[in-house]
C-alpha positions as CSV (number, residue, x, y, z in Angstrom):
1,M,76.6,-6.1,-56.4
2,R,78.3,-4.5,-53.4
3,R,77.7,-7.7,-51.4
4,Q,79.3,-9.9,-54.0
5,C,82.3,-7.6,-54.7
6,A,83.2,-6.4,-51.2
7,P,84.9,-9.5,-49.9
8,L,86.9,-9.9,-53.1
9,L,88.1,-6.3,-53.2
10,K,88.7,-5.2,-49.7
11,G,92.4,-4.8,-49.0
12,R,93.5,-5.2,-52.6
13,R,96.0,-2.7,-54.0
14,L,95.3,-0.8,-57.1
15,D,98.0,-1.1,-59.9
16,R,96.5,0.8,-62.8
17,V,93.2,1.6,-64.6
18,M,92.8,0.8,-68.3
19,V,89.9,1.6,-70.7
20,A,89.0,-0.4,-73.7
21,K,89.1,1.0,-77.2
22,G,85.9,2.8,-78.0
23,S,84.9,3.1,-74.4
24,A,86.9,6.2,-73.4
25,A,83.7,8.1,-72.4
26,Q,83.0,5.5,-69.7
27,L,86.2,6.5,-67.7
28,V,85.8,10.1,-66.6
29,G,89.0,12.1,-66.1
30,G,92.5,12.3,-67.6
31,C,95.1,9.7,-67.6
32,A,97.3,11.5,-65.0
33,K,94.3,11.7,-62.6
34,W,94.0,7.9,-62.6
35,T,97.7,7.2,-62.6
36,A,97.9,9.1,-59.3
37,L,95.9,6.4,-57.6
38,R,98.5,3.7,-58.2
39,D,99.4,1.6,-55.1
40,Q,96.4,2.8,-53.1
41,R,94.5,0.1,-51.2
42,L,90.8,-0.4,-51.3
43,T,89.6,-0.1,-47.7
44,R,85.9,-0.8,-48.1
45,L,82.9,-0.8,-50.6
46,D,79.8,1.3,-50.0
47,R,76.7,2.0,-52.1
48,H,74.8,5.2,-52.5
49,G,71.7,5.1,-54.7
50,K,72.8,3.3,-57.9
51,W,76.5,4.0,-57.4
52,L,79.1,1.5,-56.1
53,L,81.8,3.4,-54.1
54,L,85.3,2.0,-53.8
55,R,87.0,3.8,-50.9
56,L,90.7,4.1,-51.1
57,H,93.0,4.6,-48.1
58,G,94.3,7.9,-49.4
59,G,90.8,9.5,-49.2
60,T,89.8,9.3,-52.8
61,T,86.7,7.3,-53.9
62,I,86.2,5.5,-57.2
63,A,82.5,5.6,-58.1
64,V,81.1,3.1,-60.5
65,H,77.6,3.5,-62.1
66,P,76.6,0.4,-64.1
67,R,73.6,2.1,-65.6
68,M,71.2,-0.3,-67.5
69,S,73.4,-3.2,-68.5
70,G,76.7,-2.8,-66.6
71,R,78.1,-4.8,-63.8
72,L,81.3,-4.8,-61.8
73,V,83.0,-8.2,-62.2
74,V,86.0,-9.4,-60.1
75,C,88.1,-12.1,-61.6
76,A,91.7,-13.3,-62.1
77,A,93.6,-11.8,-65.0
78,N,93.6,-15.1,-66.9
79,E,89.8,-15.4,-66.6
80,L,88.9,-12.0,-68.2
81,A,87.8,-13.4,-71.5
82,T,85.3,-15.7,-70.0
83,A,84.2,-13.6,-67.0
84,A,83.6,-10.4,-68.9
85,A,82.4,-10.4,-72.5
86,H,82.3,-6.6,-72.7
87,P,85.1,-5.2,-70.6
88,R,85.0,-1.4,-70.8
89,V,87.1,-0.2,-67.8
90,V,89.6,-2.6,-66.2
91,M,91.2,-1.9,-62.8
92,R,94.2,-4.1,-62.4
93,L,94.8,-5.0,-58.8
94,D,97.6,-6.9,-56.8
95,A,97.4,-10.7,-56.6
96,D,96.8,-10.8,-60.3
97,R,93.1,-9.8,-59.8
98,L,90.9,-7.5,-61.9
99,A,87.9,-5.4,-61.2
100,V,86.1,-4.9,-64.5
101,L,83.1,-2.8,-65.6
102,N,81.5,-5.3,-68.0
103,D,78.9,-3.3,-70.0
104,P,77.4,-4.4,-73.3
105,R,75.7,-1.0,-74.0
106,R,78.5,1.3,-72.9
107,F,76.2,3.4,-70.6
108,G,78.1,2.8,-67.4
109,R,80.5,5.4,-65.9
110,V,83.6,5.3,-63.7
111,I,84.5,8.6,-61.9
112,Q,86.7,9.8,-59.1
113,L,85.2,11.6,-56.1
114,P,87.5,14.3,-54.6
115,R,89.0,13.6,-51.2
116,G,86.5,14.3,-48.4
117,T,83.5,13.7,-50.8
118,S,81.4,10.8,-49.6
119,T,78.6,10.8,-52.2
120,P,78.4,11.3,-56.0
121,P,77.4,14.6,-57.4
122,R,73.8,15.5,-57.9
123,T,72.5,12.7,-55.7
124,G,70.0,13.1,-52.8
125,P,69.8,10.8,-49.7
126,D,69.8,7.1,-50.3
127,A,66.3,5.6,-50.6
128,L,67.1,3.0,-48.0
129,C,68.4,5.5,-45.5
130,I,66.2,8.5,-46.0
131,S,64.1,9.4,-43.0
132,R,60.4,9.9,-43.1
133,S,60.6,13.6,-42.5
134,A,63.3,14.0,-45.2
135,L,61.3,12.1,-47.7
136,G,58.3,14.2,-46.9
137,E,60.2,17.4,-47.3
138,S,61.7,16.4,-50.7
139,L,58.3,15.3,-52.1
140,G,56.5,18.4,-50.6
141,A,58.9,20.7,-52.4
142,T,57.8,19.7,-55.9
143,S,54.5,19.7,-57.8
144,R,55.7,17.1,-60.2
145,S,54.1,13.7,-60.3
146,L,55.1,11.1,-57.7
147,K,56.7,9.0,-60.4
148,A,58.8,11.9,-61.7
149,A,59.9,12.9,-58.1
150,L,60.9,9.3,-57.2
151,L,63.0,8.9,-60.4
152,D,64.8,12.2,-59.7
153,Q,68.1,11.0,-58.2
154,A,68.8,14.5,-56.9
155,L,65.8,14.2,-54.6
156,V,66.1,10.5,-53.6
157,A,68.9,8.3,-54.9
158,G,68.5,4.7,-55.9
159,I,65.0,4.4,-57.3
160,G,64.5,3.3,-60.9
161,N,61.5,2.9,-63.0
162,I,60.7,-0.7,-62.0
163,Y,61.0,-0.1,-58.2
164,A,59.0,3.2,-58.4
165,D,56.1,1.3,-60.0
166,E,56.4,-1.5,-57.4
167,A,56.5,0.8,-54.4
168,L,53.7,3.0,-55.6
169,W,51.4,-0.1,-56.1
170,L,52.4,-1.4,-52.7
171,S,51.5,1.9,-51.0
172,R,48.3,2.3,-53.2
173,L,49.5,5.6,-54.6
174,H,48.9,6.7,-58.2
175,P,52.1,7.5,-60.1
176,G,50.5,10.6,-61.6
177,R,49.5,12.2,-58.3
178,R,51.2,15.4,-57.3
179,A,54.1,14.7,-55.0
180,D,53.3,17.6,-52.7
181,S,49.8,16.3,-52.1
182,L,50.7,13.3,-49.8
183,S,49.6,13.3,-46.2
184,S,52.1,12.4,-43.4
185,A,50.6,8.9,-43.2
186,E,51.0,8.4,-47.0
187,V,54.6,9.5,-46.8
188,T,55.2,6.9,-44.1
189,E,53.5,4.2,-46.1
190,L,55.5,5.1,-49.3
191,R,58.8,5.0,-47.3
192,T,58.0,1.6,-45.9
193,A,57.1,0.4,-49.4
194,L,60.3,1.7,-51.0
195,R,62.4,0.0,-48.4
196,R,60.4,-3.3,-48.9
197,V,60.8,-3.4,-52.7
198,L,64.5,-2.3,-52.6
199,L,65.5,-4.8,-50.0
200,G,63.7,-7.5,-51.8
201,G,65.4,-6.7,-55.0
202,I,68.8,-6.7,-53.3
203,A,68.1,-10.0,-51.6
204,R,67.2,-11.6,-55.0
205,G,70.2,-10.2,-56.8
206,G,68.5,-7.4,-58.6
207,T,65.9,-7.1,-61.4
208,S,66.8,-7.4,-65.1
209,F,65.0,-7.9,-68.3
210,D,68.3,-7.3,-70.3
211,S,69.9,-10.2,-72.1
212,G,73.2,-8.5,-71.5
213,Y,73.0,-9.0,-67.8
214,V,72.3,-12.4,-66.5
215,G,71.9,-12.4,-62.7
216,G,68.9,-11.1,-60.9
217,R,65.8,-13.1,-59.9
218,N,63.6,-10.2,-58.6
219,Q,61.8,-9.9,-62.0
220,R,60.0,-13.2,-61.0
221,H,58.4,-11.4,-58.0
222,L,57.1,-8.2,-59.5
223,A,53.6,-7.1,-58.8
224,V,52.9,-4.6,-61.6
225,Y,55.9,-3.8,-63.8
226,G,55.8,-5.9,-67.0
227,R,52.3,-7.2,-66.1
228,S,50.0,-4.9,-68.1
229,G,46.8,-6.7,-69.1
230,L,47.2,-9.3,-66.3
231,P,45.2,-9.3,-63.0
232,C,46.3,-7.3,-60.0
233,R,47.8,-9.6,-57.4
234,R,45.8,-7.8,-54.7
235,C,42.3,-7.2,-56.1
236,G,42.2,-9.0,-59.5
237,T,41.6,-5.8,-61.6
238,M,43.4,-5.9,-64.9
239,L,46.5,-3.8,-64.8
240,S,46.9,-1.0,-67.4
241,E,49.9,0.7,-68.9
242,S,50.5,4.4,-69.7
243,K,53.3,6.9,-69.8
244,V,54.1,9.0,-66.6
245,A,57.0,11.3,-66.6
246,G,57.9,9.9,-70.0
247,R,58.3,6.4,-68.6
248,T,56.3,3.2,-69.1
249,T,54.1,2.9,-66.0
250,V,51.8,0.1,-64.9
251,V,49.0,0.7,-62.4
252,C,46.0,-0.9,-60.9
253,A,43.0,1.4,-61.4
254,A,41.2,0.0,-58.4
255,C,44.0,0.0,-55.9
256,Q,45.7,3.2,-57.2
257,K,43.0,5.8,-57.6
258,T,43.4,8.3,-60.4
259,P,44.2,11.8,-58.8
260,R,41.4,14.2,-58.8
261,G,41.9,17.4,-60.8
262,R,45.3,18.3,-62.1
263,G,47.9,15.7,-61.5
264,G,51.7,16.2,-61.4
265,R,53.9,16.5,-64.4
């Protein structure tokens, strides 16, 4: 999303921010707080974890989290009806342009980060940028399951349920294994797998099984997620589905050995 929006938004001036009726919860902060941003220019777009960060020249950042079905759409004002069927938060820009949080399910959020704050609250290092040592320290500090630890955005930002399953299969690690049980070599393997699946997803426009979001192609390339009952692409064993950390999880029993003794939570 950042790649598509950056060239369209960089240098644009913010006029005003509007919220659709019934979507007030999606724009966090009072009216005066958003009015104060008028006439500020967008200097660049960054991404941290699942957040899209719109940097303003005054030092404030507008942070957009699309959640499950949201997407930031940039269009001309007269194209809004066709470009965004579910506009929740609309940022009116100069040159008659709009930046719109289009979100059928109303799960997305738009917030402001205070001046001098570079990342959203309660987020750990970005999964694409985290070092091997930092990943090892984060995982080593919790006895929860690997799946639960990877989904905790405060530990590592940017990993969702689908990518967690894919990275754990790629690195031959069972999702139920305790996070603090990994060896240094296994942490290195997991970090490599995380980068591979995330970069692959970005290159293919994301992963989506939601009819409300038409875009990504990565769902056609998944190894385990959504493939329960089908053969493992690596060894041919039938994949199985269970719940780990309260989330649907697909594993290969042959490639990802069940942890001995007590697993993580």
